[in-house]
N, C-alpha and C positions, 0 to 999 in steps of 0.2 A: 452251764452255770446254774441252771435250776437244780441239778443234782446236789449242788453244794449249798445253795441258798435256802431251798425249801426245808431241809432238815433243821437248819439253824433257826428258821422262823418257827418251826413246830416246837423246838426245844424252848425257845423264848416264850412262846404262848403257854406251854405247859408250866414253865417256871412262874410266870405271872399269875396264872390261875391257881397254882399251888400256894403262892404267897398270899393272894387275896383270901383263899379258902382258910388257910391256917391262921391268918391275921384276924378275920372277922367271923369266920364260921360259915361253911357252905349252907348248912341247914337253916341258919338264921336268915341268911341273905335270900334264899329261895322262898322262905315263908313270907318275908316282907314283900317280895315281888308279887307273890300270888295274891296277897290280901291288899 
């Protein structure tokens, strides 16, 4: 089951990260977190 579930979770995580980065901007987010 893990062989099927893990890849799906990874794809979802990548999609979510990609959406958040493209929506608000990774550089801006990281700069706000650092300061």
